[in-house]
VOBA-1610 file (N, C-alpha, C; in pm, whole numbers, padded with zeros to 5 digits, always signed):
BEGIN
Thr+10724+10036+07572Thr+10853+10100+07565Thr+10888+10157+07701Arg+11016+10158+07728Arg+11064+10207+07856Arg+11137+10339+07836Asp+11122+10430+07931Asp+11192+10557+07926Asp+11341+10531+07952Pro+11430+10563+07860Pro+11572+10532+07880Pro+11637+10615+07990Phe+11574+10725+08032Phe+11632+10810+08135Phe+11578+10779+08274Ala+11479+10693+08284Ala+11424+10656+08414Ala+11505+10541+08472Ser+11518+10540+08604Ser+11590+10429+08667Ser+11503+10305+08664Ile+11564+10191+08680Ile+11490+10066+08678Ile+11393+10060+08796Ala+11432+10115+08910Ala+11344+10115+09027Ala+11218+10197+09000Asp+11230+10304+08922Asp+11112+10385+08889Asp+11019+10311+08794Ala+11074+10229+08707Ala+10993+10158+08609Ala+10921+10038+08669Asp+10979+09977+08770Asp+10922+09856+08831Asp+10835+09896+08950Pro+10701+09878+08942Pro+10615+09920+09053Pro+10636+09839+09180Thr+10694+09720+09173Thr+10718+09641+09295Thr+10834+09697+09374Gln+10917+09781+09314Gln+11032+09838+09382Gln+11000+09971+09451Arg+10876+10014+09443Arg+10838+10139+09506Arg+10809+10116+09653Gly+10831+10219+09735Gly+10803+10210+09876Gly+10901+10293+09955Asp+10883+10292+10085Asp+10967+10371+10173Asp+11091+10293+10213Leu+11197+10367+10242Leu+11319+10309+10296Leu+11315+10315+10447Val+11388+10228+10513Val+11390+10226+10659Val+11445+10358+10713Glu+11543+10418+10646Glu+11599+10545+10693Glu+11497+10658+10691Asp+11397+10649+10603Asp+11297+10755+10590Asp+11185+10744+10692Ile+11182+10637+10769Ile+11073+10613+10862Ile+11107+10672+10998Gly+11016+10750+11052Gly+11029+10803+11187Gly+10929+10736+11279Val+10976+10685+11391Val+10889+10615+11485Val+10831+10716+11583Lys+10698+10721+11589Lys+10629+10816+11676Lys+10578+10754+11805Gly+10540+10625+11799Gly+10486+10563+11918Gly+10443+10420+11893Arg+10363+10369+11989Arg+10317+10231+11983Arg+10173+10227+12029Val+10093+10143+11961Val+09953+10125+11995Val+09928+09976+12007Val+09848+09935+12109Val+09812+09795+12124Val+09662+09783+12103Val+09623+09699+12004Val+09482+09678+11972Val+09455+09528+11979His+09363+09489+12067His+09328+09348+12087His+09450+09261+12113Gly+09545+09311+12191Gly+09664+09236+12227Gly+09774+09235+12123Lys+09754+09302+12009Lys+09855+09306+11904Lys+09916+09446+11898Ala+10050+09453+11897Ala+10120+09581+11897Ala+10138+09633+11755Tyr+10119+09763+11739Tyr+10139+09833+11612Tyr+10233+09950+11637Ala+10321+09977+11542Ala+10410+10093+11550Ala+10344+10210+11479Val+10346+10325+11542Val+10296+10447+11480Val+10418+10515+11417Val+10420+10522+11284Val+10536+10574+11212Val+10494+10684+11116Ser+10590+10768+11081Ser+10569+10870+10977Ser+10672+10847+10868Asp+10630+10867+10743Asp+10722+10847+10632Asp+10779+10981+10588Ser+10857+10980+10481Ser+10925+11101+10433Ser+10827+11205+10381Arg+10705+11164+10345Arg+10604+11258+10295Arg+10517+11315+10407Gly+10542+11272+10531Gly+10466+11323+10644Gly+10342+11244+10677Asn+10316+11133+10608Asn+10200+11048+10637Asn+10226+10967+10762Val+10128+10963+10851Val+10139+10886+10975Val+10051+10762+10962Arg+10110+10645+10989Arg+10039+10518+10977Arg+10070+10430+11096Thr+09983+10332+11121Thr+10010+10228+11221Thr+10041+10099+11145Leu+10157+10040+11175Leu+10204+09924+11101Leu+10232+09807+11196Pro+10198+09684+11157Pro+10220+09568+11242Pro+10360+09509+11223Val+10395+09413+11309Val+10519+09337+11292Val+10506+09258+11161Gly+10613+09256+11082Gly+10612+09187+10953Gly+10586+09278+10836Tyr+10554+09405+10860Tyr+10531+09498+10749Tyr+10663+09520+10676Arg+10661+09509+10542Arg+10781+09521+10461Arg+10792+09658+10394Phe+10913+09709+10399Phe+10948+09831+10329Phe+11029+09793+10206Lys+11076+09893+10134Lys+11155+09867+10013Lys+11286+09796+10048Asp+11345+09830+10163Asp+11474+09772+10201Asp+11474+09707+10338Gly+11358+09669+10389Gly+11357+09606+10521Gly+11217+09573+10567Glu+11209+09534+10696Glu+11080+09502+10755Glu+11084+09524+10905Ile+10965+09537+10965Ile+10953+09549+11110Ile+10955+09408+11167Val+11046+09383+11263Val+11055+09249+11321Val+11011+09244+11467Ala+11009+09359+11536Ala+10966+09359+11677Ala+10919+09498+11717Ile+10818+09499+11803Ile+10768+09624+11860Ile+10756+09603+12010Ser+10834+09680+12086Ser+10828+09670+12232Ser+10778+09802+12289Glu+10773+09810+12422Glu+10726+09933+12486Glu+10824+10049+12467Lys+10951+10016+12441Lys+11053+10121+12432Lys+11115+10139+12295Ala+11096+10042+12202Ala+11165+10052+12073Ala+11093+09973+11965Val+11125+10007+11840Val+11080+09931+11723Val+11206+09882+11653Thr+11210+09751+11622Thr+11328+09689+11561Thr+11299+09656+11416Phe+11391+09696+11329Phe+11382+09670+11185Phe+11497+09580+11143His+11476+09498+11042His+11585+09431+10970His+11595+09503+10837Gln+11717+09549+10805Gln+11738+09625+10682Gln+11840+09553+10595Trp+11808+09537+10465Trp+11899+09473+10371Trp+11927+09569+10257Glu+12020+09532+10171Glu+12055+09614+10055Glu+11937+09619+09958Val+11909+09735+09903Val+11798+09752+09810Val+11821+09670+09683Thr+11946+09664+09638Thr+11977+09596+09513Thr+11994+09446+09528Ser+11997+09396+09652Ser+12019+09254+09676Ser+11888+09177+09683Thr+11892+09053+09639Thr+11775+08966+09653Thr+11791+08873+09771Asn+11907+08876+09836Asn+11934+08791+09952Asn+11883+08860+10078Arg+11773+08811+10134Arg+11712+08872+10252Arg+11771+08817+10383Ser+11859+08715+10375Ser+11916+08659+10496Ser+12035+08740+10547Val+12089+08831+10465Val+12196+08918+10508Val+12135+09055+10535Phe+12130+09092+10663Phe+12065+09217+10701Phe+12139+09279+10817Arg+12106+09404+10844Arg+12153+09469+10965Arg+12032+09506+11048Thr+12048+09505+11178Thr+11938+09534+11269Thr+11941+09682+11305Val+11827+09748+11286Val+11813+09889+11319Val+11708+09900+11429Val+11746+09963+11540Val+11654+09980+11653Val+11626+10129+11668Arg+11500+10165+11662Arg+11457+10304+11683Arg+11382+10311+11815Thr+11436+10386+11909Thr+11372+10397+12041Thr+11259+10498+12035Leu+11159+10473+12117Leu+11047+10565+12128Leu+11088+10675+12224Thr+11075+10798+12181Thr+11112+10911+12265Thr+10985+10985+12304Arg+10983+11030+12425Arg+10867+11105+12473Arg+10877+11248+12421Glu+10772+11288+12351Glu+10771+11424+12297Glu+10686+11512+12386Glu+10743+11619+12433Glu+10674+11712+12521Glu+10598+11814+12436Gly+10480+11848+12477Gly+10403+11951+12408Gly+10453+12089+12443Asn+10425+12185+12358Asn+10464+12323+12385Asn+10375+12379+12495Arg+10435+12443+12590Arg+10358+12501+12702Arg+10367+12649+12700
//
């Protein structure tokens, strides 16, 4: 039985995950020649993610020295060929002195 007050996204475990808007880019790490983006999610978890990592509404398509590029599509759409490109630049964070 399904809870009639729960949204369909809550009931379907494949629809769970982070949205591209909720992701904060902290930096970039290169391991054995492969670039990884250091990101934080809305819950404050920090992870390193490779190119091709999929979110609920998008994926990482490029990681450069200055930016991380995402392709973002509609959450309700099954058509992944229609997307918008989101570029998050890496900003240097200064420590408190």
